[in-house]
C-alpha positions, -999 to +999 in steps of 0.1 A: +253-112+031+221-135+034+189-120+041+154-139+045+123-118+037+091-131+050+057-115+034+028-120+020-013-117+013-012-083-003+011-065-026+015-037+003+034-066+021+051-080-008+063-048-027+083-031+003+103-062+009+109-064-034+119-026-032+145-033-001+157-064-018+160-045-051+183-017-034+204-042-015+213-063-044+221-032-065+240-016-036+258-046-025+266-072-053+269-108-039+238-104-017+219-133-014+180-132-009+155-158-001+117-150+002+094-170+021+055-171+014+023-189+009+023-209-021-014-199-025-009-162-022+003-135-048+035-137-034+042-171-051+036-153-085+051-116-079+083-129-062+098-153-090+085-127-113+109-104-098+136-128-101+141-140-065+139-177-054+107-185-035+105-209-002+068-218+002+055-222+038+013-227+041+000-203+067-037-192+071-054-164+091-078-171+119-114-156+110-125-135+137-161-136+127-177-170+142-198-188+115-197-225+105-178-220+080-151-197+097-150-226+123-140-249+097-115-226+083-099-218+118-093-254+123-075-257+090-056-226+098-046-241+131-035-273+117-014-252+090+001-233+121+012-263+137+031-278+107+045-241+099+072-240+129+090-272+114+088-257+080+099-223+093+130-238+107+139-260+077+137-229+055+160-208+080+185-238+084+188-243+047+193-209+037+215-197+067+204-157+069+225-130+086+188-115+092+154-123+089+132-095+078+093-096+081+070-071+061+034-083+070+011-110+063+003-141+083+036-159+070+053-135+087+045-145+121+060-182+122+094-173+099+100-142+120+096-159+157+111-192+145+144-170+133+143-154+169+140-189+185+170-198+165+192-168+174+189-151+144+189-111+139+155-101+132+134-071+116+098-066+115+084-035+093+049-019+096+035-001+069+004+012+086-005+035+113-023+009+133+001-019+135-017-054+125-019-084+149+014-099+133+034-070+140+022-069+177+028-105+184+065-102+172+072-068+184+085-078+218+111-101+205+122-087+172+158-069+173+145-041+152+106-026+145+105-005+116+076+020+112+063+036+083+044+062+104+056+077+138+020+074+150+019+037+152+045+036+180+014+048+205-004+017+196+027-009+206+031-004+244+068-017+239+092-024+272+121-017+248+112+012+228+147+020+218+142-011+192+117+013+170+128+031+143+109+053+115+120+047+082+088+053+061+077+028+035+099+021+002+087+041-027+094+034-064+118+055-077+098+065-109+073+081-083+102+110-075+115+110-110+082+116-132+082+153-143+048+170-138+048+189-171+060+160-195+034+139-179+007+164-183+018+169-222+018+130-223-017+129-211-032+156-227-041+173-197-032+209-209-040+237-185-069+215-172-077+205-134-064+169-133-084+145-112-069+111-109-094+082-090-092+046-083-100+023-058-075-007-062-067-034-088-099-052-083-120-020-078-144-007-054-181-007-063-189+023-043-161+044-052-171+036-087-207+043-085-196+076-068-175+085-097-198+078-125-221+108-111-190+128-109-181+123-145-220+129-154-212+163-135-181+171-156-202+171-187-196+205-201-170+216-180-137+223-200-115+229-173-115+193-159-094+161-171-105+132-154-088+098-152-104+068-136-094+034-132-125+007-125-106-021-115-115-058-128-147-065-110-167-033-121-153-023-153-181-033-177-207-022-153-191+015-150-192+017-188-227+009-188-235+032-161-215+058-185-239+051-216-271+052-192-259+088-183-257+096-220-218+101-218-199+095-245-165+083-232-150+079-270-159+113-280-146+129-249-107+125-244-109+142-210-127+114-194-103+088-192-118+056-182-097+025-178-097-011-158-061-004-145-036+021-142-003+009-155+013+041-155+007+053-122+040+075-117+028+092-151-008+100-135+005+110-101+027+134-115+000+150-138-027+152-110-037+181-092-059+158-068-061+122-062-096+104-050-085+070-037-083+045-007-058+049+023-036+016+016-003+025+032+018+024+001-007+045-018-003+068+010+034+072+009+032+075-029+010+108-026+033+123-002+064+113-023+045+131-052+031+158-030-005+156-042-037+169-026-062+140-020-097+130-010-093+098+009-119+071+012-108+044+037-120+010+030-142-003+056-134-039+052-100-040+064-085-052+096-083-031+125-100-005+101-062+008+096-071+024+064-089+050+087-059+053+109-039+057+078-059+085+065-062+103+095-025+107+101-025+129+070-060+145+073-048+157+112-019+174+093-038+192+065-024+169+039-056+153+029-094+154+031-115+124+043-149+112+030-158+076+050-176+052+028-207+052+050-211+088+038-198+084+003-225+091-024-223+110-059-236+142-045-213+141-013-183+135-035-194+164-060-198+187-033-164+183-020-149+185-056-169+216-062-151+230-031-115+219-037-115+222-073-127+259-069-100+267-046-066+262-061-045+276-028-066+248-009-052+222-035-018+236-033-017+237+004-029+201+010+001+190-016+026+210+003+013+195+035+017+157+020+051+166+007+064+176+040+053+143+054+074+119+026+102+099+039+120+099+007+151+076+019+129+047+034+151+020+015+183+037+027+169+039+064+159+003+062+193-010+046+213+009+075+190-009+102+200-042+085+236-035+083+239-019+118+223-054+129+248-076+109+277-056+112+283-061+076 
């Protein structure tokens, strides 16, 4: 079987495709996989690193805010779009896929649309609660539309709802297999309440500023272990803020400040409460780990989709939400005081999150691929 994946732009679009590809190749040796993506995007680095062939196709997004600079960008984007059709056709005809699957990003549009025009079986997978523009444009034509969250269906208004399937988001096996007690022992948490916080690989300044206040609040509290990832942009600033507040991080092993978290399965397993953004894959990992969370949706994303993602959990009693416009050190501390002082509430949030988990997303997606191909 041959499968062509189209994805790019963010890890949230790329990693689901890589996870499905890994599962397919492990289960069905001999499966041939090709990825198509933007040569200037992170997919050009992540996909070859994962061991898969990569076919470049240049596509750029349309900027919605009209400025002189964006008018120039949009002209360039339209020129690339005009070239993308022939390039997509060349990739598809050269590979001869049994099925073409898009997992998001601008590059998915021309590849999946051209595959449909050429008579290939097509699938698109939407990770978020509020479908992106690419998903909405492709939805009428694809053979299968896979959703991570059931609530996304109400935003699509399809004439043929039978093509919809709720599969969830693929989640790393290590998230499932990490042992809580072993993880807490490795991190030195002992019997403390473990808080895990992060704002993404680059970081989020508003979250970092609030967490700096939170860590100052922790001073003298022997019952809390706090792991925080600053991201790359604010790391040195964060350490400076800590020094300015008189906090000696080296002398306090229970204030664990890092630039990145490279052992997320271990940290999630150890945590009692997670403070983070509301990206789709992050939320799926919270659900699969069964963790209570305070979600701070990024306001700087298309269609405000992180807010919609967060509300999928909040409305089901699986998370608390603190919007960035309301985020300050004192507001976050107040919410933490309430939650850390109520172990029963933390446990209830975690159980509700676990009840939303779709643990067999890869299997569901592969089943749809096999059903379409008849293989």
